[in-house]
Structures are given as C-alpha cells and as structure tokens.
Residue frames as qw, qx, qy, qz and C-alpha x, y, z in Angstrom:
[[0.473, 0.572, 0.053, 0.667, -77.74, -154.51, -75.35],
 [0.436, -0.332, -0.392, 0.739, -76.14, -151.91, -73.14],
 [0.025, 0.272, 0.001, -0.962, -77.54, -148.85, -74.91],
 [0.498, 0.593, 0.541, -0.328, -80.97, -147.94, -76.25],
 [0.592, 0.437, 0.481, 0.476, -81.32, -147.47, -79.99],
 [0.114, 0.968, 0.165, 0.149, -81.91, -143.71, -79.76],
 [0.441, -0.809, 0.300, 0.246, -78.61, -143.32, -77.92],
 [0.698, -0.057, 0.545, 0.461, -76.71, -145.41, -80.46],
 [0.436, 0.685, 0.417, 0.409, -78.07, -143.27, -83.30],
 [0.132, -0.991, -0.031, -0.021, -77.45, -140.02, -81.42],
 [0.561, -0.659, 0.391, 0.312, -73.82, -141.07, -80.87],
 [0.788, 0.389, 0.320, 0.355, -73.06, -141.77, -84.53],
 [0.381, -0.480, 0.149, 0.776, -70.11, -139.58, -85.56],
 [0.454, 0.843, 0.180, -0.224, -70.56, -136.82, -88.09],
 [0.392, 0.806, -0.443, 0.001, -66.87, -136.95, -89.04],
 [0.585, -0.521, 0.621, -0.020, -63.72, -138.93, -88.38],
 [0.110, -0.380, 0.845, 0.359, -61.98, -141.84, -90.05],
 [0.374, 0.295, 0.879, -0.017, -64.98, -144.13, -90.60],
 [0.376, 0.786, 0.341, -0.354, -67.09, -141.38, -92.14],
 [0.113, 0.747, -0.446, -0.480, -64.22, -140.19, -94.34],
 [0.229, -0.196, 0.915, 0.270, -63.53, -143.73, -95.53],
 [0.403, 0.504, 0.757, -0.103, -67.18, -144.25, -96.43],
 [0.299, 0.849, 0.052, -0.433, -67.33, -140.94, -98.26],
 [0.093, -0.554, 0.689, 0.458, -64.28, -142.12, -100.22],
 [0.270, 0.123, 0.934, 0.199, -66.49, -144.92, -101.60],
 [0.396, 0.569, 0.340, -0.635, -69.27, -142.58, -102.69],
 [0.297, 0.489, -0.534, -0.622, -68.15, -142.92, -106.31],
 [0.015, 0.018, -0.991, -0.131, -69.21, -146.59, -106.19],
 [0.053, -0.585, -0.809, 0.015, -72.78, -145.89, -105.08],
 [0.107, 0.136, 0.016, 0.985, -73.30, -142.21, -105.95],
 [0.404, -0.298, -0.109, -0.858, -76.14, -140.53, -104.13],
 [0.683, -0.269, -0.663, -0.147, -77.00, -143.64, -102.14],
 [0.632, -0.399, -0.509, 0.428, -75.48, -142.83, -98.77],
 [0.046, -0.762, 0.132, -0.633, -75.79, -139.81, -96.58],
 [0.376, 0.055, -0.743, 0.552, -74.36, -139.84, -93.09],
 [0.485, -0.591, -0.302, -0.570, -77.69, -139.72, -91.30],
 [0.376, 0.000, -0.705, 0.601, -77.15, -139.15, -87.57],
 [0.242, -0.044, 0.379, -0.892, -79.33, -138.27, -84.59],
 [0.145, 0.299, 0.939, -0.093, -82.46, -140.26, -83.73],
 [0.271, 0.698, 0.419, -0.514, -85.00, -137.43, -84.06],
 [0.179, 0.617, -0.418, -0.643, -83.29, -136.19, -87.22],
 [0.061, -0.081, 0.947, 0.304, -83.45, -139.72, -88.67],
 [0.252, 0.520, 0.779, -0.245, -87.20, -139.86, -88.03],
 [0.252, 0.749, 0.079, -0.608, -87.68, -136.51, -89.77],
 [0.115, 0.509, -0.646, -0.557, -85.58, -137.45, -92.80],
 [0.105, 0.040, 0.980, 0.164, -87.00, -140.96, -93.24],
 [0.153, 0.567, 0.792, -0.166, -90.66, -139.97, -92.80],
 [0.110, 0.412, 0.309, 0.850, -90.75, -136.33, -93.86],
 [0.385, -0.724, -0.573, 0.009, -92.81, -135.75, -90.71],
 [0.183, 0.472, -0.185, 0.843, -92.82, -132.28, -89.15],
 [0.600, -0.623, -0.131, -0.485, -95.43, -132.68, -86.42],
 [0.028, 0.538, -0.720, 0.438, -93.52, -132.98, -83.14],
 [0.695, -0.187, 0.493, -0.489, -96.13, -135.15, -81.43],
 [0.934, 0.311, -0.056, -0.169, -96.07, -137.60, -84.33],
 [0.468, 0.607, -0.587, 0.260, -92.27, -137.65, -84.34],
 [0.321, -0.440, 0.669, -0.505, -92.40, -138.43, -80.61],
 [0.866, 0.022, 0.301, -0.398, -94.90, -141.25, -81.17],
 [0.827, 0.474, -0.302, -0.005, -92.82, -142.75, -83.99],
 [0.204, 0.606, -0.668, 0.380, -89.71, -142.60, -81.83],
 [0.546, -0.316, 0.595, -0.498, -91.41, -144.28, -78.89],
 [0.937, 0.189, 0.122, -0.266, -92.74, -147.07, -81.11],
 [0.655, 0.585, -0.458, 0.135, -89.31, -147.59, -82.71],
 [0.081, -0.534, 0.710, -0.451, -87.70, -147.85, -79.27],
 [0.772, -0.117, 0.428, -0.454, -90.38, -150.33, -78.18],
 [0.910, 0.373, -0.125, -0.130, -89.76, -152.51, -81.25],
 [0.428, 0.612, -0.604, 0.279, -86.01, -152.47, -80.72],
 [0.291, -0.436, 0.676, -0.518, -86.42, -153.44, -77.05],
 [0.902, 0.015, 0.149, -0.405, -88.71, -156.37, -77.90],
 [0.263, -0.513, 0.803, 0.147, -86.32, -159.30, -77.65],
 [0.712, 0.275, 0.643, -0.062, -88.67, -161.52, -79.65],
 [0.548, 0.833, -0.024, -0.068, -87.72, -159.34, -82.62],
 [0.889, 0.058, 0.042, 0.453, -84.24, -159.61, -84.15],
 [0.214, 0.929, -0.049, 0.299, -83.15, -155.97, -84.03],
 [0.455, -0.801, 0.387, -0.045, -80.87, -156.25, -81.00],
 [0.857, -0.109, 0.440, 0.246, -79.28, -159.41, -82.38],
 [0.625, 0.669, 0.169, 0.365, -78.58, -157.66, -85.68],
 [0.051, -0.948, 0.216, -0.227, -76.96, -154.75, -83.83],
 [0.714, -0.546, 0.432, 0.071, -74.87, -157.18, -81.80],
 [0.850, 0.241, 0.340, 0.322, -73.66, -158.83, -85.01],
 [0.394, 0.850, 0.013, 0.349, -72.68, -155.52, -86.62],
 [0.280, -0.884, 0.321, -0.191, -70.80, -154.34, -83.53],
 [0.816, -0.395, 0.416, 0.069, -69.16, -157.65, -82.72],
 [0.841, 0.336, 0.241, 0.349, -67.75, -158.40, -86.15],
 [0.244, 0.889, -0.123, 0.367, -66.29, -154.87, -86.30],
 [0.472, -0.782, 0.372, -0.166, -64.71, -155.20, -82.86],
 [0.909, -0.139, 0.354, 0.170, -63.22, -158.59, -83.68],
 [0.701, 0.608, 0.091, 0.361, -61.68, -157.28, -86.89],
 [0.191, 0.824, -0.204, 0.492, -59.98, -154.41, -85.12],
 [0.761, -0.645, -0.068, -0.011, -59.15, -155.96, -81.76],
 [0.850, -0.050, -0.050, 0.521, -55.45, -156.51, -82.31],
 [0.425, 0.230, 0.002, 0.875, -54.55, -152.93, -83.11],
 [0.202, -0.812, -0.440, -0.326, -57.42, -151.10, -81.48],
 [0.561, -0.702, -0.195, 0.393, -55.52, -150.04, -78.40],
 [0.516, -0.118, 0.210, 0.822, -52.85, -148.34, -80.45],
 [0.067, 0.338, 0.422, 0.839, -55.41, -146.24, -82.29],
 [0.218, -0.646, -0.718, 0.144, -58.03, -145.77, -79.59],
 [0.183, -0.720, -0.223, 0.631, -57.07, -142.18, -78.87],
 [0.120, -0.316, 0.442, 0.831, -56.65, -141.27, -82.54],
 [0.118, 0.408, 0.828, 0.366, -59.71, -142.67, -84.30],
 [0.004, 0.867, 0.480, -0.131, -61.96, -139.77, -85.22],
 [0.132, -0.828, 0.201, 0.507, -59.03, -137.50, -85.97],
 [0.649, 0.690, -0.314, -0.070, -56.91, -137.10, -89.06],
 [0.856, -0.399, 0.304, 0.129, -54.47, -139.95, -88.65],
 [0.247, 0.736, -0.608, -0.167, -50.89, -139.97, -89.83],
 [0.971, 0.036, -0.146, -0.185, -50.73, -143.59, -90.85],
 [0.655, 0.453, -0.526, 0.300, -46.99, -144.13, -90.74],
 [0.163, -0.552, 0.562, -0.594, -46.73, -143.46, -87.03],
 [0.771, -0.204, 0.382, -0.468, -48.74, -146.57, -86.28],
 [0.737, 0.377, -0.527, -0.193, -47.06, -149.13, -88.51],
 [0.161, 0.351, -0.854, 0.349, -45.21, -150.68, -85.59],
 [0.436, 0.002, 0.658, -0.614, -48.58, -151.51, -84.01],
 [0.780, 0.374, 0.100, -0.491, -50.19, -152.98, -87.12],
 [0.279, -0.278, 0.869, 0.298, -49.47, -156.25, -88.86],
 [0.588, 0.203, -0.407, -0.669, -51.17, -157.25, -92.10],
 [0.816, -0.097, 0.472, -0.319, -53.20, -160.43, -91.66],
 [0.286, -0.155, 0.876, 0.357, -52.10, -163.61, -93.41],
 [0.344, 0.065, -0.508, -0.787, -54.08, -164.06, -96.59],
 [0.352, -0.264, -0.892, -0.099, -55.96, -167.06, -95.24],
 [0.138, -0.442, -0.627, 0.627, -57.15, -165.18, -92.14],
 [0.169, 0.309, -0.080, -0.932, -58.19, -162.20, -94.25],
 [0.352, -0.035, -0.729, -0.586, -60.11, -164.48, -96.63],
 [0.290, -0.387, -0.858, 0.172, -61.96, -166.16, -93.76],
 [0.029, -0.411, -0.366, 0.834, -62.77, -162.74, -92.31],
 [0.261, 0.140, -0.394, -0.870, -64.26, -161.67, -95.65],
 [0.403, -0.208, -0.829, -0.328, -66.49, -164.76, -95.77],
 [0.255, -0.415, -0.739, 0.465, -67.56, -164.36, -92.13],
 [0.071, 0.330, 0.139, -0.931, -68.46, -160.70, -92.64],
 [0.351, -0.018, -0.585, -0.731, -70.59, -161.62, -95.64],
 [0.410, -0.338, -0.847, -0.025, -72.45, -164.18, -93.53],
 [0.132, -0.372, -0.512, 0.763, -72.94, -161.58, -90.79],
 [0.251, 0.155, -0.200, -0.934, -74.69, -159.37, -93.35],
 [0.452, -0.143, -0.762, -0.441, -76.90, -162.28, -94.38],
 [0.381, -0.366, -0.798, 0.292, -77.82, -163.30, -90.82],
 [0.031, -0.312, -0.311, 0.897, -78.41, -159.68, -89.72],
 [0.334, 0.010, -0.437, -0.835, -80.70, -159.20, -92.74],
 [0.482, -0.280, -0.808, -0.192, -82.70, -162.25, -91.63],
 [0.281, -0.357, -0.646, 0.613, -82.89, -160.99, -88.04],
 [0.099, 0.212, 0.048, -0.971, -84.12, -157.56, -89.10],
 [0.475, 0.041, -0.450, -0.755, -86.74, -159.02, -91.41],
 [0.653, -0.144, 0.516, -0.536, -87.93, -161.75, -89.05],
 [0.880, 0.301, -0.270, -0.251, -87.08, -164.67, -91.33],
 [0.943, -0.268, 0.094, 0.174, -85.04, -167.83, -90.61],
 [0.267, -0.824, 0.377, 0.327, -81.33, -167.14, -90.33],
 [0.503, -0.175, 0.731, 0.426, -80.41, -169.59, -93.07],
 [0.540, 0.709, 0.425, -0.160, -82.57, -167.93, -95.75],
 [0.417, -0.286, 0.449, 0.737, -79.83, -167.53, -98.35],
 [0.257, 0.462, 0.678, 0.510, -82.34, -167.27, -101.20],
 [0.092, -0.909, -0.405, 0.037, -84.25, -164.42, -99.56],
 [0.381, -0.720, 0.149, 0.560, -81.03, -162.54, -98.90],
 [0.411, -0.041, 0.591, 0.692, -79.76, -163.03, -102.44],
 [0.155, 0.678, 0.627, 0.352, -83.08, -161.81, -103.86],
 [0.214, -0.918, -0.257, 0.214, -82.95, -158.73, -101.62],
 [0.536, -0.370, 0.231, 0.723, -79.43, -157.74, -102.69],
 [0.303, 0.401, 0.529, 0.683, -80.79, -156.45, -105.97],
 [0.175, -0.842, -0.376, -0.344, -82.92, -154.01, -104.00],
 [0.595, -0.466, -0.243, 0.608, -80.23, -152.91, -101.54],
 [0.219, 0.783, 0.121, 0.570, -79.90, -149.15, -101.27],
 [0.331, -0.874, 0.098, -0.342, -78.74, -146.42, -98.93],
 [0.375, -0.693, 0.586, -0.190, -76.76, -147.52, -95.90],
 [0.886, -0.065, 0.457, -0.052, -77.12, -151.20, -96.72],
 [0.781, 0.594, 0.036, 0.191, -75.69, -150.82, -100.21],
 [0.097, 0.864, -0.420, 0.262, -72.83, -148.72, -98.85],
 [0.658, -0.497, 0.548, -0.143, -72.05, -151.47, -96.33],
 [0.912, 0.205, 0.335, 0.116, -71.77, -154.04, -99.13],
 [0.507, 0.812, -0.150, 0.247, -69.61, -151.62, -101.14],
 [0.225, -0.791, 0.518, -0.236, -67.33, -151.31, -98.10],
 [0.856, -0.209, 0.470, -0.047, -67.23, -155.09, -97.65],
 [0.836, 0.488, 0.142, 0.208, -66.17, -155.61, -101.26],
 [0.328, 0.853, -0.218, 0.344, -63.65, -152.76, -101.04],
 [0.238, -0.758, 0.490, -0.360, -62.16, -152.81, -97.53],
 [0.703, -0.314, 0.616, -0.164, -62.31, -156.55, -96.84],
 [0.872, 0.343, 0.344, 0.059, -62.05, -157.85, -100.40],
 [0.639, 0.717, 0.009, 0.277, -60.22, -155.87, -103.06],
 [0.019, -0.902, 0.362, -0.234, -57.81, -153.81, -100.95],
 [0.520, -0.576, 0.625, -0.081, -56.31, -156.61, -98.80],
 [0.757, 0.006, 0.651, 0.050, -56.75, -159.54, -101.22],
 [0.094, -0.306, 0.612, 0.724, -56.57, -158.06, -104.73],
 [0.490, 0.210, -0.333, -0.778, -58.67, -158.51, -107.84],
 [0.582, -0.024, -0.779, -0.232, -59.21, -162.25, -107.33],
 [0.233, -0.261, 0.630, -0.693, -60.59, -161.82, -103.80],
 [0.819, -0.007, 0.039, -0.573, -63.75, -163.80, -104.65],
 [0.838, 0.243, -0.489, -0.013, -61.75, -166.80, -105.81],
 [0.251, 0.366, -0.703, 0.555, -59.46, -166.52, -102.78],
 [0.512, -0.221, 0.409, -0.722, -62.46, -166.47, -100.47],
 [0.909, 0.085, -0.120, -0.390, -64.04, -169.53, -102.09],
 [0.709, 0.346, -0.584, 0.192, -60.77, -171.44, -102.22],
 [0.032, 0.394, -0.661, 0.638, -59.86, -170.61, -98.63],
 [0.639, -0.182, 0.351, -0.660, -63.20, -171.56, -97.13],
 [0.928, 0.154, -0.220, -0.257, -63.29, -174.84, -99.07],
 [0.705, 0.294, -0.547, 0.343, -59.81, -175.71, -97.78],
 [0.176, -0.492, 0.497, -0.693, -60.42, -174.67, -94.18],
 [0.430, -0.200, -0.873, 0.113, -61.09, -177.27, -91.50],
 [0.465, -0.757, -0.370, -0.270, -63.68, -176.73, -88.75],
 [0.701, -0.489, -0.194, 0.480, -60.80, -176.61, -86.27],
 [0.405, 0.094, 0.131, 0.900, -59.08, -173.84, -88.22],
 [0.150, -0.638, -0.397, -0.642, -62.34, -171.91, -88.49],
 [0.592, -0.711, -0.376, 0.046, -62.82, -172.02, -84.72],
 [0.614, -0.326, -0.073, 0.716, -59.44, -170.30, -84.27],
 [0.211, 0.439, 0.283, 0.826, -60.49, -167.35, -86.42],
 [0.079, -0.220, -0.488, 0.841, -61.35, -164.39, -84.20],
 [0.377, 0.042, -0.197, -0.904, -64.10, -162.99, -86.40],
 [0.596, -0.152, -0.710, -0.344, -65.84, -166.36, -86.59],
 [0.419, -0.215, -0.778, 0.415, -65.50, -167.20, -82.91],
 [0.043, 0.101, 0.323, -0.940, -66.98, -163.84, -81.91],
 [0.537, 0.142, -0.057, -0.830, -70.23, -164.30, -83.87],
 [0.243, 0.093, -0.936, -0.238, -70.49, -168.07, -84.30],
 [0.194, 0.232, 0.809, -0.505, -73.40, -168.36, -81.85],
 [0.488, 0.550, 0.263, -0.625, -75.76, -166.78, -84.42],
 [0.302, 0.430, -0.674, -0.519, -74.38, -168.50, -87.54],
 [0.902, 0.032, 0.032, -0.430, -76.64, -171.36, -88.66],
 [0.628, 0.357, -0.688, 0.072, -75.24, -174.86, -88.19],
 [0.842, -0.491, -0.187, -0.124, -75.21, -177.45, -85.43],
 [0.756, -0.474, 0.148, 0.426, -71.44, -177.42, -85.04],
 [0.155, -0.687, 0.362, 0.611, -68.32, -175.86, -86.53],
 [0.305, 0.010, 0.812, 0.497, -68.48, -178.16, -89.55],
 [0.207, 0.689, 0.692, 0.062, -72.10, -177.20, -90.21],
 [0.031, -0.902, -0.092, 0.421, -71.35, -173.51, -89.79],
 [0.283, -0.441, 0.578, 0.626, -68.36, -173.82, -92.13],
 [0.296, 0.318, 0.819, 0.376, -70.62, -175.39, -94.75],
 [0.111, 0.857, 0.488, -0.127, -73.15, -172.58, -94.37],
 [0.164, -0.779, 0.194, 0.573, -70.43, -169.92, -94.72],
 [0.292, -0.184, 0.727, 0.594, -69.16, -171.56, -97.91],
 [0.227, 0.549, 0.776, 0.211, -72.65, -171.90, -99.35],
 [0.006, 0.894, 0.300, -0.333, -73.48, -168.28, -98.52],
 [0.186, -0.657, 0.369, 0.631, -70.31, -166.85, -100.04],
 [0.300, 0.052, 0.808, 0.505, -70.69, -168.98, -103.16],
 [0.202, 0.699, 0.686, 0.031, -74.26, -167.74, -103.61],
 [0.007, -0.936, -0.127, 0.329, -73.19, -164.07, -103.50],
 [0.539, -0.278, 0.438, 0.663, -70.10, -164.39, -105.72],
 [0.346, 0.528, 0.576, 0.519, -72.10, -163.38, -108.80],
 [0.105, -0.953, -0.280, -0.039, -73.40, -160.21, -107.15],
 [0.471, -0.735, 0.202, 0.445, -69.93, -159.25, -105.94],
 [0.549, 0.002, 0.547, 0.632, -68.35, -159.98, -109.30],
 [0.223, 0.728, 0.508, 0.402, -70.97, -157.87, -111.08],
 [0.269, -0.935, -0.139, 0.185, -70.49, -155.05, -108.57],
 [0.508, -0.529, 0.361, 0.576, -66.76, -154.95, -109.33],
 [0.455, 0.162, 0.625, 0.614, -66.94, -155.38, -113.10],
 [0.151, 0.812, 0.516, 0.226, -69.81, -152.95, -113.69],
 [0.201, -0.970, 0.002, 0.139, -67.78, -150.22, -111.99],
 [0.689, 0.572, -0.278, 0.348, -64.47, -151.23, -113.54],
 [0.506, -0.814, 0.215, -0.187, -63.21, -151.40, -109.99],
 [0.771, 0.307, -0.450, 0.329, -59.62, -152.29, -109.14],
 [0.698, -0.485, -0.290, 0.440, -57.40, -152.47, -106.09],
 [0.433, 0.041, 0.029, 0.900, -55.38, -149.51, -107.34],
 [0.154, -0.588, -0.343, -0.716, -58.48, -147.35, -107.86],
 [0.629, -0.690, -0.348, -0.084, -59.53, -147.99, -104.27],
 [0.689, -0.298, -0.165, 0.640, -56.05, -147.41, -102.89],
 [0.242, 0.318, 0.143, 0.906, -55.91, -144.06, -104.67],
 [0.380, -0.671, -0.325, -0.547, -59.21, -143.10, -103.05],
 [0.746, -0.577, -0.295, 0.153, -58.23, -144.29, -99.59],
 [0.604, -0.014, -0.112, 0.789, -54.95, -142.40, -99.78],
 [0.052, -0.582, -0.151, -0.797, -57.09, -139.30, -99.78],
 [0.667, -0.658, -0.163, -0.310, -58.21, -140.32, -96.28],
 [0.849, -0.472, 0.103, 0.213, -55.09, -142.01, -94.92],
 [0.130, 0.880, -0.451, -0.074, -51.55, -140.67, -95.08],
 [0.875, -0.177, 0.438, 0.107, -49.70, -143.74, -96.38],
 [0.030, 0.661, -0.587, -0.467, -46.60, -144.10, -98.54],
 [0.749, 0.364, -0.376, -0.407, -46.53, -146.26, -101.64],
 [0.439, 0.318, -0.830, 0.128, -44.22, -148.87, -100.10],
 [0.145, -0.041, 0.798, -0.584, -46.56, -149.46, -97.16],
 [0.570, -0.025, -0.277, -0.773, -49.78, -150.20, -99.06],
 [0.562, -0.098, -0.819, -0.055, -49.91, -153.76, -97.73],
 [0.159, -0.162, -0.689, 0.688, -50.67, -152.23, -94.34],
 [0.326, -0.136, -0.134, -0.926, -53.77, -150.42, -95.54],
 [0.648, -0.278, -0.629, -0.329, -56.00, -153.45, -94.96],
 [0.518, -0.247, -0.649, 0.500, -54.72, -153.73, -91.39],
 [0.027, -0.029, -0.205, 0.978, -55.36, -150.06, -90.80],
 [0.473, -0.204, -0.371, -0.773, -58.90, -150.29, -92.18],
 [0.615, -0.290, -0.733, 0.024, -59.63, -153.23, -89.88],
 [0.397, -0.267, -0.532, 0.699, -58.65, -151.17, -86.87],
 [0.053, -0.209, -0.128, 0.968, -59.85, -147.67, -87.68],
 [0.386, -0.005, -0.374, -0.843, -62.92, -148.04, -89.92],
 [0.252, 0.167, 0.869, -0.392, -66.02, -149.38, -88.16],
 [0.311, 0.059, -0.432, -0.844, -68.24, -149.41, -91.21],
 [0.361, -0.296, -0.871, -0.156, -70.40, -152.34, -90.11],
 [0.207, -0.482, -0.628, 0.574, -71.36, -150.68, -86.83],
 [0.044, 0.323, -0.010, -0.945, -71.85, -147.25, -88.41],
 [0.385, 0.044, -0.523, -0.759, -73.98, -148.20, -91.40],
 [0.339, -0.257, -0.905, 0.001, -75.61, -151.06, -89.50],
 [0.057, -0.422, -0.555, 0.715, -76.91, -148.64, -86.87],
 [0.253, 0.290, -0.177, -0.906, -78.24, -146.43, -89.66],
 [0.373, -0.063, -0.804, -0.458, -79.93, -149.39, -91.36],
 [0.252, -0.359, -0.852, 0.286, -81.57, -150.49, -88.13],
 [0.055, 0.395, 0.314, -0.862, -82.77, -146.98, -87.33],
 [0.332, 0.168, -0.427, -0.824, -84.32, -146.63, -90.78],
 [0.390, -0.167, -0.871, -0.248, -86.06, -150.03, -90.63],
 [0.180, -0.385, -0.741, 0.521, -87.39, -149.35, -87.13],
 [0.162, 0.355, 0.104, -0.915, -88.73, -145.94, -88.11],
 [0.372, 0.068, -0.620, -0.688, -90.35, -147.32, -91.27],
 [0.363, -0.276, -0.890, -0.015, -92.03, -150.09, -89.31],
 [0.086, -0.375, -0.566, 0.729, -93.10, -147.73, -86.52],
 [0.273, 0.238, -0.154, -0.920, -94.78, -145.42, -89.03],
 [0.422, -0.054, -0.768, -0.479, -96.56, -148.34, -90.68],
 [0.340, -0.328, -0.851, 0.230, -97.86, -149.56, -87.34],
 [0.001, -0.387, -0.389, 0.836, -98.98, -146.13, -86.17]]
C-alpha cells in the first residue's frame, strides 16, 4: 500500500459528496454511523482513552498490525479502494475537480452514461463479494467463509452496516429497482466466465476472489449473492424501502431533474466512494480494538 493507515484515516473527508450521500442514508440505520475521521481522534472515540502516552502506544500498535503483511488488513483496504475506483473509472475524470463540492448534476450528464442493466447487476454481485472477502481478510479467516460472513451480518453495526446500506441503496435499488435481488441472481446465473472477465469491477479485484479460474470465481460470486439475498430482502422490507424513497433522499444531495433520474446511478458510481470511506473507518476501528486488546 502506498500510504500508512494513519495517513489514510487522517485524510478522510469531513464533508463533500460521499459524506453527504452517506448522511442521506442515515434514516436506514439511525444512530449507527458517525463520520469518524482523524487517526488520533478515532483512537480516542473508539477506546475512550485520554492518556496521551496510551493513545500513542495504541496508535503505534495499530500501525504495526496494519503493516504486517501476514495479516489481511492491507488486502482489505486494497479491495475497498479498488472496487470503488473501478466503479467510477469511466466518468472520474469529468468529476475529479468537483467531487467534494456541491455538484450541479446536470452539467455533467454529457460525461456520464448509465450502465447497461447486466453490467450494473454484475457490479452489485461483485461488490457484495468484495465485502465478504474483505471481512474474511480483516478477521483472519479463509476467504471463502460464506457461512461466517452470513452469521456476522446480523451483528454488523457502525461503518460496516452503513456500507451494506449503501450497497443495497446505491448499487441495488437506485439503479436496478425494487427487484434488484432477483436481477442480480438472474444475471449472475446467466453470465459466462468470458463475460465476467470483461466486467471492469470483477477484473480489478478478481485476484482475491476465491476460485481457481473465472468459472470457479463466477460460481463463488453466485453462491455468495444467493446466501445474502435473505438479509438484503429483510433489510429492504423491514424499512419499507423503495427506489422512489431513496431517490427523494438523494435529490437532497444531488441537483437532478425528474427526467434524468436514470443517470443517478451513474453519478453515484463516479462521485460517491462509500466503500473506501467506510472501509477505511472499519479498518481503523478494528485495528484500534485489536491494538488495545493486545496492549
């Protein structure tokens, strides 16, 4: 990794498009997510520690753990960053100098093209698998531990729960509609290994997806998504969540006219780096918790 963990946490934005978009989802997981930024501040908030020498010791141990390549922390960070970058690559240049500001959406429509439904559905499934594999890396368990991941979902909270809320919302309901789970399952079951290899999100992270070849990885993606369909369905139904509800919320963040709503998914891909943002926060929290336990 090019940057140490303390620098990544210190550089997390306190405002801008990603933070605004995540705050727009607060109604789904009320009280679960706060935009925790700054490495030293994270240590204080997570531990409640006030002694500066202890904060220093915790920080040094967390940095040591992150730098230990036999652990999975750097690989998890790479997954979070890479899947975000792949999702937004096509339109990123057009928005590079605007992300972080209030963005007038309509001015960028010429640079954004909504993804075909099949590509969007594959992206959704790949992002779900990235969450699963990153969870395994962080917790030091085999990367194909679907059962462990599924069991942990019931205990997800804070940044991790917000990330799943964003996955369901920004990569599921908004671009694909209310039957996004069925579309994901149908698409992945009708995708060939050759088609999968052409998907940018998959190709960017495929090295860490379990499976001996593209066919094996495709099977794992399908199995993973199928295993989580119940959790996602319950998440949507228990909150009476709809595409329109989400669009109304997002329109509070993005200036978009009613006849251009099909572009919202494309915009979110480019401008909202929720995997990197909340993933960094998750990693920082886990590292600090482990550092405290070891000290």
